[in-house]
N, C-alpha and C positions, 0 to 999 in steps of 0.2 A: 814213798814212798817215796818207793818208789818215788820216781820223782819227776816233776816237771821243773826244770831248772829256772831259778829266778835270781837275777841280780840287778833288776831295774824296777823302778816304781811302776806298778800296774801289771807286772808279770805274774804268772800263775805260780803257786807254791804247792808242792806236795812231796814229801819224802817218802810217802807211802802210797804207792799205786795199788789200788784195790777196788773191788766192788762191782766190776762189770766184766769179769773174765769169761772166756768161752765156756759153753755148756755141752757142746757136742763132743763125741769121743772118736778119736782116731786110733786105729790099730796098725797103722802103717809103720813098718820097721824095715828100713832099707837093708838089703843084703850085700850091697856093694860098698867098697871103701876106695873111691877113686882118688888118685894122687895128682891129678892134673885137671885142667879145665877152669870153669868159673865158680868161684866161691861166693855165694850170695849172702849178704849181711844186711839185717834190719837193725837200725838204731833209731832212738826216739828223736824227733825234731825238737828244737829248742826255740825259745823266744829270741835269743841272741845266739844263732847257730854257728856263725863263722869260726869262733875259736875252737869249738868242738870239731868241726869239719877239718880244720887245719891239723889238729893232733891226730885224728883218725887217718887222714891222708898220708901223714908221715909214717904211721904204722903200716899202712897198706904198701907204700913204696918199699919199706924195709922187708916186708913179708914177701912181696913179689920178687925182690932181688934174691932172696934166699930160697925161693921155690920156683925153679924154671918151669914154664908151661902153665903157671897158675895166674889167673887174673881175679882180683877181688872187686866185686860189684856191690856198692853200698847204696841202700835206699833209706831215707829218713821218713819215718811214719809219725803221724800225729798221735800223741798220747791218748787224746780223747776218743779216738776211733780204733784203738788197739784191739778191743774185744772182737769186733767184726773181722778185723784183719787176721787175728790169730785163729779164730774159729774157721775161717776159710782156709787158712794155711794148713791147719791140722787135718782137714778133710780133703785137701787137694795137694798132695805132696809135690806134684810137678811145678806148682807155683809157689811153694814154700821156700823160705830161706834156709840156709845151712846153719847160720849163727844169728842169734837175736838178743837184743837188750830187753830185759824184762824187769818189771818192778818186783821187789822181793815178796810182797804180799800176794802177788798173783801166782807165784811159783807152784804152790800146792795144788791149785786148781788145774794148772797146765799139766802137772804130773798125773793127776787123776784122769785127765782127758787123754792120756797116753801120748802126749805131744813131745816130751823132752827125753833126751838121751841120758843115761846114767854116766856121770863123769867121776864117780868115786875113785876108780883106779887111776885116772889121769891126774886127779888132784893129789892123791897119795904119792905119785911118782914125780911130782913137780918140785923143782928145787926150791921154790919160794914158799911152798906150802906151810912150813913151820912158822912163817911170819904172818899168816892170815889170822886176823882177829877171830878167836874161837867162837865168840857169841855171834859174830856175823856169819861165819861159816855154818854154824848150826842152823841158821835160817834157810840154808839151801838143802837141808836134809829132810827127806820123807822116808820114814821107816828105815832109818839108818843109812840110806844111800844119798849121795850128793848129786843134784841135778843142775847145778849151775856154778859158775865161778864168780865170787863177789868182785864187783868192779869199783863201786864207791859207796860210802855210807853217809847218812845225814842224821844229826841229832839236834835236839832243841835244848836251849839253856835260857836263863833269865836275863832279859834286857832291862835296863833301868836308866832313867834320865839323871845324869850326874848333876846337871845344873839345878834340877828340882830338889834332889836330895840335899845338895849343899845349901840351897836357900832355906829349906825347912829343918836343917840340922839333923837329917836322918843318916843312918849308917846302912850300908847294904845288908839285906837280911841274911841271917845265918841259919834260920830254920823256916819251915813252912808257916809256922805260927807268926813269925816276924814278917813274912810276906804280907799276910793279911793286915797286920798292925800298921806297916808302912803304907799299904794301900789305903787304909782308912784315913791316915794322917794326910795323905796327898789329896784325897777326895774332899776332906773337910776344909783344907786350906785353899784348894783350887777346884771349886764346884763345876768349872767348865771342862774339867778333865775327869777321866775315870782313873781310879787308883791303880788298877791293873786291867789291861784288856785281856779278859779271860772268857772266851765265848762258850755259850751253852752247846754249840755244835763242834767244839774243839776237842775231840776225843784224845788227841795226842798230847794235849796239855793236861788232861785229867788222868791219864794212865800213870804218870809218875807219882801222883798222890796215892793211887791205889797200891802201887808196888812199894812205895816208901813206908806205907803203914802195914806192910806184911801181907797184903792181899794179892790175889791173882785174878786174871780175867777168866781163866778156865783151868781145869785140871785134866791131865792126861790119864787115860785108863789103859789097861792092857790091850794090846792090839791096835794101838794108835788112835783110838777114839777119844773124844773130849766131852766134858760136861762143864757147864757154866759155873763160875765161882764168885759172881758178883754179890751173892747173898750171904757171904761169910762175914763174921764180925769185923775182920781186918779190912776187907774190901769196902764194907759199908763205912768204916771210919774214914777211909781215903776219899770216898765219894762225898761224904758229908763235908770234909775239909775243903774239897774243891768247889762244891756248889755254894759254900758259904761266901765265896768270892763274888757270886752273882747276887748282890744285895744292893740296896740303895746307898749304903755307906761306902761301897767299893766300885761296883760295876752294875748299875741298875738293870734289872731283868728286862724291862721294856726296850732297852738299848742293846743289851749284850746277849740275850738268850739265843738269838739266831746266828751269832757270829761263829764262823769256823776259824781255821788258822789264818787264811788270807785276810779276813776282816780284822782279826785281832792285831796282826802285825801292821796292817794298813792304818789302824787307829793310832798305833804307837808312832809310825813313820810320819803321820800328819801332825804330830805334836799333841794329840788328844789323849794321851795316856802316860802315866808315870812309869809303868812297867808293862811287860808282856812276855810271853814265852815264844821265842823265835828260834829258827834253825841257823846253822852255819850258812845255809844257802840264802838266808835273808840278809846276811851281814853287809854285802855291798849295796843292796837296795836301800837299807837304812842309812848307810853312810852318804848316799846320794840324795836323801830326802831332806825335808826342811829341818829335821833333827840334826843333820850334819854330824859333827863330832861331839855333840852334847849327850853322849850315852856311853855306857859300858856294859859288858856282859860278864856274868858269873855263872858257874854251874848251878842249876836249880838245887837249892839246899834241901836236905832231907828233914826228917822229923826232929832229929837231934842235931845240935851244933857240931860242925866239923864233918858232917856226912853229906854225900851227894845223892840226890834222888835218882833211881834208875830211870833212864830215858828210853823212849822207843827208838830202836835202831832201824830207821828207814834206809832206803837206798836201792840201787839197781844192780843187777847181775848180768852176766853173759851166759847164755845157754846154747846148746847145740840141739837142733831138732832131731827127733828120733827117726824121721823119714829121710834125713840127709844121706846122700851118697858120698859125702866128703867128711865123714866124721873125724878122721885124724887131722886133716887140714883145718877143719872148723875148730877143733879143740886147740890146735896149735895157735891159730889166729886169736882165739879168745884169751889164751894164756899170754900172748904177746901184748895185747891191748890191756890186759889186767895185771901185767907184770910191773916190776919196779920202775922201769924207765917211763912207761906211759901213764902209770898212776901219778907219777910226779908231774908229767906234762899236763895231764888233765887237771890237776890241782892248780898249776900255774895259769892255765888257760881259763878254767871255769870255777875254781874254788872247791871242786869235789874233794871231800876228805878221803884219803886213802884207806883201804881195808887192810893193807900190809902195815904191820906195826912199826917196822924199821923205817919205812918211807914216811909214816906219820911223825916219827921222831924228827926226821929231817925237816918236815914241814913246820913243826912247832918252833924250831930254831929259826927258820927263815921267815916265818910269818907269825909273830907273837899274838896277833889278834885271834888266832885260831885256838889258843891255849884253853879257854873255857870249854870248848867243844871237845878238844882232845882229852882234857881232864875228865870230862863226862864219860867219854868212851872208856878211858882207863879205869874208871870207878865201876864199870859193869853196866851193860845195857840189857834191855829186855825186848821181847818180840811178841807178836800176836801168835796164837796157836797155828802151827804149820799144818793146815788141813784145808781142803777145798770148801768146807763149811764156813770158813771165815769170810769168803766172798759174799755169801748170803747175809751174814751178820752185818757186814760193812754196808752192803747195798740197802739193807733194811734200816740202817741208822739206829741200831739197837742202843748203842751207848749214848749217842746224842739225844735220842728220845728220852732215855732215862734221866740224863742231866737236866733237860729242859722241863720234864715233868716235875722234878724236885724244885727247880728254880722258880717256876711259875706257880707253885703251890698246888698243883693238880694231884700230887702224891707225895707222901713223906719218903724218907730215905729207905726204910724197910720195904714199903710197898713197891717203890719204883725199882729197887734192885731185885726184888723177887720176880717182878714182871719181866725185867730184862733177862734174868737167868733162865726163866721159862722159855722165852723167845730164843735165846741162844741155844738151848738144848734142842728146840725144834729145828733150828737151822743146822745144827751139827748133825742131826739125824738125817737130814736130806742128803 
């Protein structure tokens, strides 16, 4: 998601932060717009935080030099406890920050709680706005208004072992069907490995299969409501293709059914898988693992050769609290941190992929290893429904339960997708 940044073995991975957002509602809307004093900023803490702090401190110094009488006070909060912190802040404006880093899958819930300021006008008037990735910007919109500024984005692609492919005479897959074929060949030749580490709880690996087959997670209705769409023929085809990877010939269900993204990437990093679906945020961790340089990354192929499957566009945004008495200063600081200069600095320090397309082009030239992920972004990404109901769907593990039910034989594809769609509709209605 949202994301807990990972660049070392054992670190947490999440491009999509979701599932435990605040539920209380705040109606606080500050009437003042103070141009001096202390600007309070909340950012997420990281496993390796020093590089992030250095970039942020540089931005703070630049901002304070340009704004006499303003002091920026930054607090780093744990991702795991963000729900309680944001709930308290929404209901106690005096202790709330002015600016906060948020996971993009949490945004709709925070908006529904009345916690975030509308930044539509500020974004439209921002000189770098034309370069913001449109699909990423769309994830900040609720009912046509933007409530955050995109800061960085994370996508997943297909990691594969170059030494194993060379040894077995395999070529990198060009279609989803070839992923399964190569995975079977690897498992048959090397039974101590799984062909591809594709977990039953790895919903962000399954989503591209649904989208590439023409399916959707949900459909939007008039008025901003959503209904589940996992029971459509197209979505079922994608679900069937992904769950087929959870088989004795590829990734045995007794081993793989409970794996999420962390487990799947860890299996690959430990040398126990021929392939996996990993993010740009996993790249340095894999490079530092026992796999070393014996791997490559390509965009996840689609159903037909030459196509790239739509990836989930996770990432984090910068939002201004609705209760802030420093809305203008808060917006300006968010724009500085998410502008061209500091997006590039954050990439250099942390590996965070820019949301600005021109900065992304610079990055691709300077760091060729990012090309598969940038190509994936350029091909078009997708997102979860932007609604507060998604938090309930995520916390209820609706998609993971569906995948696991199919993999373990508790339900066939039709029954499992119908059950999941019914549960999604119930959570959307909440």
